N, C-alpha and C positions, 0 to 999 in steps of 0.2 A: 611314206610318211613325209610330210612337209616339214622343212626346217624353219625356225624362227619361232616368234611368240604364238602361243595358241590363242585363238580368238575366243572372247568370252561369249557365252550363250545370252541372247538377249532375252529379257523377260517379257511375258506376254502383257503384263500389266504395267510396263514402263511408261511413265507419264511424261509428256514433253515439258521441257523447261518452262516455267512460267514467265510471262512477258515481263518486261521492265516495268510496266505500270502495276502488274499484280504483285511484283516483288516489292516495289516502293510501297504499295498499299499495305502489305503485310508487315513491313518493317515500321511504317507510320503507326499502324493499329497496336503492335506490340510496344512501341515507345509510348504512345498515349496510355496504355494500360499500365505501364511501368510508372508512369508519372502519377496516375491514380493511386497505385499502391504505396508510393513514396509520400503521400500526403499524411498528416498526422491529425486525426486517425485516418487510416487507409480508407479510400473511397470505393465502394463496390460499383461496377460498371453499371447495374441497375439503378443505383442512386445517383449517377452522373447527370449533370444538367448543363446548360449553356454557360454557367459562370466558371465550371471546371475547364470547359473548352477555352474560353477567353484567357483564363489563368495559364493554361497550357500555351497559348500562342505568345503571351507576354513572356513566358519562361523562355520559349525558343529564341527571343530576340538577342539573349546573349551569344548565341551562336551564329547571328547574322553576319553578312558581309556587305550590307548596303549602308553607305554613309547617309545619315539623315541629320542635316543641319538643324540646329535649334534657331529659334527666332532671334536670339541674341547673338548669334554667329555672325561675323561680318561676310560669310559666304552664303548666307541664307538666300534662297532664290536664285542662285547662280548655277547654271547647268554644268559649267566646267571651272570650279574654283582654282585661282592660281596658285594656291599653296596648301599645305596640311593644316588641319585644325582638330580640336579635341572633341568634336561632336561623336555621338554614339554610332555604333555600327547596329543595324537591326535586320530583321527578316525583311526581304522585299516583299511588297503587297501581292506580287504574282505568285511567290512561293507559298505564302499563306493561303492565298485563294485555291491553289492547286491541292495543298494539304488538306484543307477543309473538305474539297471535293472528294479526296481519296477516302478521308475518315467517314465521310457521310455514307458513302457506298459501303464500307467496311463494317459500319455499324448495323446496317440492315443485312448484310450478308452473314454476320454473326447473330442473327436472331432478333435484332431490335426492330421495333415496329417503326414504320415511317412517321406516324402521329407523335411519337415520343423521341425522335431523332434529335439530340441536342446540337448536332452540327448543322440542322436544317432551321434552327431557331432564328427569328427575326433579328435578335440582338446581335447574332454572329455576322449577319449581312450587314448591319449598320456598322459594325466594328470594323469590318473589311472595307466599307466604303470610306469610313473616317481615315483609315490607314492609307488607303489609295490617295486620298486627297491630300492629307498632310505630306506624304512623301513627295507627291507631285509639286506642291507648293515649295517645300524645302529644297528641291532641286531646280525649281524654276521652269519646270516643264509640265505644261498643263496636260492632263490626262484627256485624251480623246478617244470616245468609244469608236470601236472599229465599225464601219458601215457594212451591213449585209450586201453581198454580191447578189446581183440580180440573177434569176434563173435563165440559163441560156437554152435555146431550143435544141432538141436532140440532134437535128441536122448539123448545127454548128458545132455540137460536141463531138461528133464523129469526125468532122474535118479537122478540128483542132487536136484531137488526140492522135491522129496520124503524123503530126508535124514533128514528133519526137522530142519535144520539150520535156526536160525532166524537173520534177518539183524538188526542192531541197527544204529540209527542216533543219532548224537550229536545235541543238541539244540543250536541255534545260539544266542548269548546274545548281539546282537546289540543293541545300544542305540541311537536312534534318538529322539530328544526332541519333545514332543507333542506340538501343536500349543500354548497352554497355557503358556508353559515355555519359548517361544520366547521373546526376548527383543527387544524393538524398537532400531534401530541404529541411 
């Protein structure tokens, strides 16, 4: 008999750990559901519409980390202000955009119909565009849409893939509060 700790038997139905995206999507979905249940009166998911989504995004601003200068602020439009100011912190446009994408997918995965998806409503896209533009103006950095890369011929891909260049990605430090952090309104 071997000495040491006994090995635990592995279950045949052991599920692999969900990806970071799937975990975040589940947390966001639960947080949104908690937000709806905290409304007075509580809102059933089947009764949720784009106005509830807009309200949720505005609610999340209190947890934001992006300084958004007001037009009356002397630092409005300056990419690197020389000093502190009292302008509010808000959710960054990119964080809200990613959140809406995850919630849009979660809605349909949880039985919602694509035709009635409140996260896919045009009012949400308009709101996100307004947030993006206003944050860009407040920071003095114009938003530039990324250009699509042209397709490379397969022979060029094969030669470039053998060059050994590694792609890096930056981690997104989005903060969306966990359900336990939500306050009743």
